[in-house]
C-alpha positions in Angstrom: -16.8 -1.7 -11.9 -14.7 -4.7 -10.6 -16.6 -6.9 -8.2 -15.3 -8.7 -5.1 -15.8 -12.2 -6.8 -13.8 -11.1 -9.7 -11.1 -9.6 -7.5 -10.7 -12.8 -5.5 -9.2 -14.4 -8.6 -6.7 -11.6 -9.2 -3.0 -11.9 -8.9 -0.2 -9.3 -8.3 2.9 -10.0 -10.6 6.5 -8.9 -9.8 8.9 -8.9 -12.9 12.6 -8.4 -12.6 14.3 -7.3 -15.8 17.9 -8.2 -15.4 20.6 -6.0 -16.7 22.2 -7.4 -19.9 19.2 -9.2 -21.1 16.5 -8.3 -23.6 13.6 -8.4 -21.3 10.2 -7.7 -22.6 6.5 -7.8 -21.7 4.0 -8.4 -24.4 0.4 -9.6 -24.9 -0.4 -12.8 -26.5 -3.6 -15.0 -26.7 -5.2 -13.1 -23.7 -1.8 -13.8 -21.7 0.7 -11.3 -20.3 4.0 -12.8 -21.5 7.4 -12.1 -19.9 10.5 -13.0 -22.2 14.2 -12.8 -21.8 16.3 -12.8 -25.0 13.0 -13.8 -26.8 12.6 -17.0 -24.6 9.3 -17.2 -22.7 10.0 -17.1 -18.9 6.5 -16.9 -17.7 2.9 -16.0 -18.6 -0.3 -15.2 -16.8 -3.8 -14.8 -18.0 -4.7 -11.1 -18.2 -8.2 -12.1 -16.7 -6.4 -13.0 -13.5 -4.0 -10.2 -13.1 -4.8 -7.0 -11.2 -1.2 -5.3 -11.1 2.2 -5.9 -12.5 5.3 -4.3 -10.9 8.3 -4.2 -13.0 11.9 -3.5 -11.6 14.6 -2.7 -14.1 14.5 -1.7 -17.8 12.1 -3.6 -20.0 10.5 -3.5 -23.5 6.8 -3.2 -23.8 4.3 -2.9 -26.7 1.6 -0.5 -27.2 -0.8 -3.5 -27.6 0.2 -4.5 -24.2 -0.9 -1.2 -22.7 -4.1 -1.2 -24.7 -5.1 -4.6 -23.4 -4.0 -3.8 -19.9 -6.3 -0.8 -19.9 -9.1 -2.9 -21.4 -8.8 -5.6 -18.7 -8.3 -3.2 -15.8 -4.6 -4.2 -15.2 -2.3 -1.6 -13.8 1.5 -1.7 -14.6 4.1 0.0 -12.4 7.6 0.7 -13.6 10.0 0.8 -10.7 13.5 2.1 -10.3 16.0 -0.3 -8.6 15.4 1.5 -5.2 11.7 0.4 -5.5 10.4 3.9 -6.2 7.7 3.9 -8.9 9.0 5.9 -11.7 6.2 5.4 -14.2 2.6 4.2 -13.2 0.3 3.1 -15.9 -3.0 2.8 -13.8 -6.3 1.5 -15.2 -9.0 4.0 -14.2 -12.7 4.8 -14.4 -12.1 8.5 -15.0 -15.6 9.0 -16.4 -17.4 8.5 -13.0 -18.3 12.2 -12.8 -21.2 11.7 -10.3 -18.7 10.2 -7.7 -16.2 13.0 -8.3 -18.9 15.7 -7.9 -19.8 14.2 -4.6 -16.0 13.9 -3.7 -15.4 17.6 -4.5 -18.6 18.7 -2.7 -17.7 17.0 0.7 -18.3 19.5 3.7 -15.2 20.1 5.8 -16.9 18.8 8.9 -17.7 15.5 7.1 -14.2 15.2 5.7 -12.8 15.7 9.3 -15.1 13.0 10.7 -13.9 10.7 8.1 -10.2 11.5 8.9 -10.8 10.8 12.6 -12.4 7.5 11.8 -9.5 6.6 9.5 -6.7 7.4 12.1 -8.7 5.8 14.9 -8.9 2.6 12.9 -5.0 2.8 12.3 -4.4 3.4 15.9 -6.6 0.5 16.9 -4.8 -1.9 14.7 -1.5 -0.7 16.0 -2.9 -1.5 19.6 -3.9 -4.9 18.3 -0.4 -5.6 17.1 1.2 -4.5 20.3 -1.1 -6.7 22.3 0.0 -9.6 20.1 3.5 -8.6 20.7 3.0 -9.1 24.5 2.7 -5.5 25.6 1.9 -5.1 29.4 -1.5 -4.0 30.8 -0.3 -0.5 31.5 0.7 -0.1 27.8 -2.7 -1.5 26.6 -4.6 0.9 28.9 -2.7 3.7 27.4 -3.5 2.7 23.8 -7.2 2.2 24.7 -7.4 5.8 26.0 -5.4 7.1 23.2 -7.7 5.6 20.7 -10.7 7.1 22.5 -8.9 10.5 22.5 -8.7 10.6 18.7 -12.5 10.8 18.5 -12.2 14.1 20.4 -9.6 15.8 18.3 -11.0 19.3 17.4 -9.1 20.0 14.0 -6.9 18.3 11.5 -3.7 19.7 12.9 -4.4 18.3 16.3 -5.2 15.0 14.7 -1.9 15.0 12.9 0.0 15.7 16.1 -1.9 12.8 18.0 -1.2 10.4 15.1 2.5 11.3 15.0 2.9 10.7 18.8 1.2 7.3 18.6 3.1 6.2 15.6 6.4 7.1 17.2 5.4 5.2 20.4 4.3 2.3 18.3 7.4 1.9 16.2 9.7 2.2 19.2 7.9 -0.7 21.0 7.0 -2.9 18.2 10.2 -2.9 16.4 12.5 -2.9 19.5 14.2 -6.2 18.4 15.3 -4.7 15.1 17.6 -2.0 16.5 15.0 0.6 15.9 16.0 4.2 16.0 13.1 6.2 14.5 10.9 6.3 11.4 12.5 8.3 8.6 10.4 7.9 5.4 12.2 7.8 2.0 15.5 8.6 3.7 16.2 5.0 4.1 19.0 5.3 6.7 18.8 1.6 7.9 17.4 -1.7 6.9 14.1 -1.5 8.9 13.2 1.9 7.3 14.2 0.6 3.8 12.0 -2.4 4.1 9.1 -0.4 5.5 9.4 2.0 2.5 9.3 -1.0 0.1 6.1 -2.5 1.7 4.4 0.7 2.0 5.2 1.5 -1.7 3.4 -1.7 -2.8 0.4 -1.1 -0.5 0.1 2.5 -1.6 0.1 1.8 -5.3 -2.3 -1.2 -5.0 -4.7 1.1 -2.9 -4.4 3.9 -5.5 -5.2 1.4 -8.3 -8.4 0.1 -6.5 -9.5 3.7 -5.9 -8.9 4.7 -9.5 -10.9 1.7 -10.7 -13.9 3.0 -8.7 -13.4 6.4 -10.3 -11.9 8.5 -7.5 -9.7 11.5 -7.9 -7.0 10.2 -5.7 -5.5 13.7 -5.4 -8.4 14.9 -3.3 -8.2 13.4 0.3 -10.0 13.8 3.6 -7.1 13.6 6.0 -4.1 14.4 3.8 -5.0 17.7 2.2 -4.4 19.0 -1.3 -0.7 19.1 -2.1 1.1 19.4 -5.5 1.4 15.9 -7.0 0.4 13.9 -3.8 -2.2 11.4 -4.1 -3.8 12.4 -0.9 -6.8 10.0 -0.9 -4.6 7.0 -1.5 -2.4 8.2 1.5 -5.6 8.3 3.6 -6.9 4.8 2.9 -3.5 3.2 3.3 -3.5 4.3 7.0 -5.6 1.4 8.4 -3.7 -1.1 6.5 -0.1 -0.2 7.4 -0.2 -2.7 10.1 -0.2 -5.5 7.5 3.3 -4.3 6.3 4.4 -3.7 10.0 3.5 -7.2 10.9 5.1 -8.7 7.7 8.4 -7.0 8.6 8.6 -8.3 12.2 7.5 -11.7 11.1 10.3 -11.8 8.5 12.8 -10.7 11.1 11.7 -13.4 13.5 12.0 -16.1 10.7 15.5 -14.8 9.9 14.5 -14.0 6.4 16.3 -10.7 6.5 20.0 -10.9 6.0 22.2 -7.9 6.5 24.6 -9.2 3.9 22.0 -8.5 1.3 22.1 -4.8 1.9 24.7 -2.0 1.5 24.7 1.3 3.5 26.7 4.2 1.9 26.5 7.6 3.6 23.4 6.5 5.7 21.6 5.4 2.6 20.5 1.8 2.5 20.3 -0.1 -0.9 19.4 -3.7 -1.8 21.3 -5.4 -4.6 19.3 -6.1 -7.7 19.6 -9.9 -7.5 18.2 -9.9 -3.9 15.0 -8.0 -4.6 12.6 -10.9 -5.3 12.6 -12.5 -1.8 11.9 -9.2 0.0 9.2 -8.2 -2.6 7.7 -11.6 -1.9 7.4 -11.0 1.8 5.3 -7.8 1.4 3.2 -8.8 -1.7 2.2 -12.1 0.0 1.1 -10.1 3.1 -0.9 -7.8 0.9 -2.4 -10.7 -1.2 -3.5 -12.4 2.1 -5.5 -9.2 2.9 -6.6 -8.3 -0.7 -10.2 -9.0 -0.1 -10.2 -6.8 3.0 -8.6 -4.0 1.1 -11.0 -4.2 -1.8 -14.0 -4.3 0.6 -12.7 -1.2 2.4 -12.3 0.9 -0.8 -15.6 -0.4 -2.2 -17.5 0.5 1.1 -15.7 3.9 1.2 -17.1 4.4 -2.4 -20.6 3.6 -1.2 -20.2 5.8 1.8 -19.2 8.8 -0.5 -22.2 8.1 -2.8 -24.6 7.9 0.1 -23.7 9.0 3.7 -26.4 6.5 4.9 -24.1 3.7 4.2 -21.6 3.0 7.0 -18.1 4.2 6.9 -15.7 1.2 6.4 -13.4 -0.2 9.0 -10.6 -2.7 8.8 -10.0 -4.9 11.8 -6.7 -6.7 12.0 -7.1 -10.3 13.3 -4.3 -11.0 15.7 -5.6 -14.1 17.6 
């Protein structure tokens, strides 16, 4: 199993395969090598890579995938709209003891974990709003709202409370971005498009960490079983969404987001291929800045599942 000292040295790579070039990823001398038209563009030691995100069509070798699996490197092949089309995720699928415990969780224990996850998410949203300069009345509302989450009686009530708080959070936090409402995957405007991009990276990195620990990521505690949905990855992403939210607002304030980079056709936002790298960098850097927290959270979640005496994890976003 990957340890925190090892994970501290890991990198996340983004590879952009331009149309009209013979782009390839291959393995050579313990390095992942990226070439264009047979010319080496860059290389990175496989011992220092955790995940590779590839945008565009690219050639790969079977040896690369074999070595990636051996060195616990996940490779995600993405469409031009940043949706992951073909993930190759390194995993510890043989951890049957963990999966037996995961499948045997009592409903009341699952719900207790779900409440803790959403309360953690809401508290981090409260912290962001405080950093944003929310008034005392708004802060009192959020403090009471976080406390109310612990009194939710069932999963449906918890879903409703989370939805209400998220709507309130987005409206206030992104008020300077011309915010309308959150519309996942629809991408009607630039803020929604960029949130989808950031959340996609965060989700797949979280899923890769869970898989390396041996979890069945289709079996969640808050998000229930649904065909082809990685519910557990959806669960553990929740407390960390604030990392992406803050990165988006920071990019807006620094004027890193340029409307001319985007096109909107029939309320569908797209980003030109040659403009992808800067926006990818915004979110991957934000995740890398918190990668140790993310690893610790997943690892502590693993320890809690294996033995309920171990405390349930919490991620506290520092805003001071």
